[in-house]
Structures are given as C-alpha cells and as structure tokens.
matplotlib code that plots the C-alpha trace (Angstrom):
import matplotlib.pyplot as plt

x = [98.7, 97.8, 98.1, 97.9, 96.8, 95.3, 92.7, 94.1, 97.6, 100.4, 99.1, 96.3, 98.7, 98.9, 95.1, 95.0, 97.7, 95.7, 92.7, 94.6, 96.3, 93.2, 94.7, 91.6, 91.5, 95.1, 95.5, 93.4, 93.2, 93.3, 92.6, 95.0, 94.1, 97.3, 96.6, 96.3, 98.2, 95.3, 93.7, 89.9, 89.7, 91.6, 94.8, 98.2, 99.6, 103.1, 102.8, 102.8, 104.9, 107.1, 107.8, 104.1, 104.0, 101.8, 101.7, 102.9, 102.6, 102.8, 103.2, 101.6, 104.8, 104.7, 107.5, 107.0, 107.7, 107.6, 108.3, 105.9, 108.2, 109.1, 105.5, 104.2, 106.8, 106.2, 102.4, 103.0, 105.2, 102.4, 100.5, 103.1, 100.5, 99.0, 101.9, 102.1, 105.9, 108.2, 110.2, 113.0, 116.4, 115.1, 116.0, 112.3, 112.3, 115.2, 113.2, 110.3, 112.5, 113.8, 110.3, 109.4, 112.5, 111.8, 108.2, 109.2, 112.1, 111.5, 107.8, 106.5, 109.2, 110.6, 107.5, 104.4, 105.4, 106.1, 102.6, 101.0, 103.5, 102.5, 106.2, 107.3, 107.7, 105.5, 108.7, 109.6, 106.2, 106.3, 109.8, 108.8, 105.9, 107.6, 111.1, 110.8, 107.7, 108.1, 111.4, 110.1, 106.7, 108.6, 110.6, 107.5, 105.7, 108.5, 108.5, 104.8, 104.7, 107.0, 105.7, 102.9, 100.2, 101.8, 105.2, 106.8, 105.0, 102.0, 101.4, 100.0, 102.4, 102.8, 104.7, 101.5, 99.6, 102.1, 102.1, 98.3, 98.5, 100.8, 98.4, 95.5, 97.4, 98.1, 94.3, 93.7, 96.1, 94.3, 97.5, 97.2, 98.5, 97.4, 101.0, 101.5, 98.9, 100.5, 100.3, 96.7, 95.9, 97.7, 95.7, 92.5, 93.4, 94.3, 91.0, 89.2, 90.6, 88.0, 90.5, 91.4, 87.8, 87.0, 90.0, 89.4, 85.7, 86.4, 89.1, 87.2, 84.3, 86.7, 88.4, 85.1, 84.0, 87.2]
y = [90.6, 91.7, 95.3, 95.8, 99.3, 101.1, 103.9, 107.4, 106.3, 107.0, 103.9, 106.0, 107.0, 103.4, 103.1, 106.2, 104.8, 101.6, 103.6, 106.0, 103.2, 101.1, 98.1, 97.1, 93.8, 92.9, 94.2, 93.1, 95.6, 94.4, 96.6, 96.4, 97.5, 99.1, 99.4, 95.6, 94.6, 92.5, 92.0, 92.1, 88.3, 88.6, 87.1, 88.7, 91.2, 90.3, 86.9, 88.8, 91.9, 91.4, 95.1, 95.7, 98.8, 99.8, 99.7, 96.2, 94.5, 90.7, 89.9, 87.1, 85.1, 85.6, 88.2, 90.9, 94.6, 97.3, 101.0, 103.4, 104.9, 101.4, 100.2, 103.3, 103.0, 99.3, 99.8, 102.6, 100.4, 97.9, 100.5, 102.5, 104.2, 105.8, 108.2, 107.8, 107.2, 108.3, 105.5, 103.9, 105.3, 108.7, 112.0, 112.4, 109.1, 110.4, 113.6, 111.4, 109.5, 112.9, 114.0, 110.6, 110.9, 114.5, 113.7, 110.5, 111.9, 115.7, 115.7, 112.3, 111.3, 114.6, 116.7, 114.6, 111.3, 112.9, 114.3, 110.8, 109.1, 108.6, 108.2, 111.6, 114.3, 117.4, 119.4, 117.2, 117.6, 121.3, 121.6, 119.6, 122.0, 125.3, 124.7, 121.7, 122.4, 126.1, 125.7, 122.4, 123.9, 127.0, 124.8, 123.1, 126.4, 127.8, 124.8, 124.8, 128.5, 128.3, 125.2, 122.7, 121.9, 118.8, 118.1, 116.9, 119.4, 118.4, 114.8, 113.6, 111.0, 108.8, 111.6, 113.7, 110.8, 110.7, 114.4, 114.4, 112.2, 114.7, 117.6, 115.5, 115.2, 118.9, 119.4, 116.9, 118.8, 122.1, 123.6, 127.1, 126.8, 130.3, 131.3, 128.8, 129.6, 127.4, 124.4, 125.1, 125.4, 122.2, 120.4, 121.7, 120.4, 117.0, 116.7, 117.2, 114.0, 111.1, 108.5, 110.7, 111.3, 107.6, 106.6, 109.2, 108.4, 104.7, 105.3, 107.9, 105.4, 102.7, 105.2, 106.3, 102.7, 101.6]
z = [112.4, 115.9, 117.3, 121.0, 122.1, 125.0, 124.8, 124.5, 125.1, 122.5, 120.7, 119.4, 116.7, 115.6, 115.4, 113.3, 111.0, 110.5, 109.5, 107.3, 105.5, 105.1, 107.0, 109.0, 107.1, 107.9, 111.4, 114.3, 117.2, 120.8, 123.8, 126.8, 130.3, 131.3, 135.1, 135.5, 132.3, 131.1, 127.7, 127.3, 127.8, 131.1, 129.8, 130.8, 128.3, 129.5, 127.8, 124.5, 125.3, 128.4, 128.7, 129.2, 127.0, 124.1, 121.2, 120.5, 117.2, 116.5, 112.8, 111.0, 111.5, 115.2, 115.5, 118.2, 117.3, 120.0, 120.2, 118.7, 116.0, 114.7, 114.6, 112.9, 110.1, 109.8, 109.4, 106.9, 104.8, 104.5, 102.5, 100.6, 98.4, 101.5, 101.7, 105.4, 105.2, 102.4, 100.6, 102.6, 101.8, 100.8, 102.5, 103.3, 105.1, 107.3, 107.9, 109.0, 111.4, 112.7, 113.6, 115.2, 117.3, 118.3, 119.2, 121.1, 123.1, 123.3, 123.8, 124.8, 127.3, 128.5, 128.7, 128.9, 130.4, 133.9, 133.9, 133.9, 136.2, 139.8, 140.6, 139.2, 141.9, 141.5, 141.0, 138.0, 136.4, 136.9, 135.5, 132.4, 131.7, 132.6, 131.2, 128.9, 126.9, 125.8, 123.7, 122.2, 121.2, 120.1, 117.6, 116.4, 116.0, 113.9, 111.6, 111.2, 110.6, 107.6, 105.9, 106.2, 106.3, 107.8, 109.5, 106.3, 104.0, 101.9, 103.1, 106.4, 107.8, 110.8, 112.5, 112.4, 113.9, 116.7, 117.3, 117.5, 120.6, 122.3, 121.6, 122.9, 126.1, 126.1, 125.9, 128.6, 130.9, 130.1, 128.8, 127.2, 123.6, 122.5, 122.3, 119.5, 116.8, 114.1, 116.4, 117.2, 113.5, 112.8, 115.5, 114.0, 110.6, 112.1, 113.9, 110.6, 109.1, 109.0, 110.2, 113.1, 114.0, 113.9, 115.9, 118.6, 118.9, 119.3, 121.9, 123.9, 124.2, 125.4, 127.8, 129.4, 129.7, 131.5]

ax = plt.figure().add_subplot(projection="3d")
ax.plot(x, y, z, "-o")
ax.set_aspect("equal")
plt.show()
C-alpha cells in the first residue's frame, strides 16, 4: 500500500494516522514535490493521481483513493483497535464524519486554502481571516471548552490529526489565537503525542530540505 504525501501539507494528518495506528509495515510513504508535481525519483505524480493533490493512497490491489477525509478513515479502519475511528454504522462514526467535514470545508478550504493560493486576491485572503475564521474558531472553542480532551471526547481520532494540520498553518501564518484558549490547550496536548512529534519532525526536515 502506497501513501503519497507532501511535507507540511494537509497530508501530514495521514502520516500521523499511519504512526498512531502502527501501520508503518503496511503503508509505504512517498514524498511528492507539489510545485513540479514530481516524486522523489523524478517521475510524474499525475501518472498516479491525475488530480495532483495529496494525500493519495494506492491500495495493494492498485485502487486509487483520494480526498483526505476518505483516506484518514480508510487508514483508521485498517487498525480498528487504535481507536482512531469509531465503528462504522455507529453514531460516533457519524460524529467523526461531521468533524472531518467541518475541518475540510469550513477551515481547510474556506479559511486556510486562500492563504496559500497565489491566485487568491489579497481581499479574499483577508476576508477569510477577518470574517471566516472567527466564527469557525468560535464554534471549535465552544465545543472544546465543554468536552475533550479531543474532538470526539476521550479518544484521539483522525479528526484530531486533521485539525492539527490546520493549527500548524495558523502558527505558520502568525495568527493570534489567544482569544481561543481551549483551542490553544488542545494544540498543546496534540503536540505532546509521540506520533505527532515524529511526523512533524520528519516533515519539517523534508520541508526545509526542499
């Protein structure tokens, strides 16, 4: 099984999931250079994933799976004892999907994607931060203030792995998160996890070497 990722992109959450689930022996990781859409051996990433986006997963049977939320759940289901995703068909699994949808659409695409897009006008980037981010972080703050320590309660899940990437981007953009102490506390807890530390150290090394 082959997982295609790029340093410090949203696919960081997939690397974290591989380590949290203990899937290193089953999933081979491949680095993608997004600017030129090339793999480390120089071959074209489009030959594997025509959309050119990470993460992308190729199963042992040769089937291609894309979209972060789908890949994270697939990886979690390979190691059900990890607790990274509740059982399929349960209400908790729907709650997981709810959070993956919120992070993917409300935070990733609406707020943060414009910040890293050369095509996004400055006005769009500013609007996303000034008008888009506060109510969405406000919702997240309210939820984390009432429960925790993780998004679904007591267990760290793939939704937490995805959220970590968003907060890394907030740090990269030097956003002031002091108004959301529960989010800051959540981020601190996440950074203490060995799998998170390992994944971030490896990807930061790759990012700096690029």
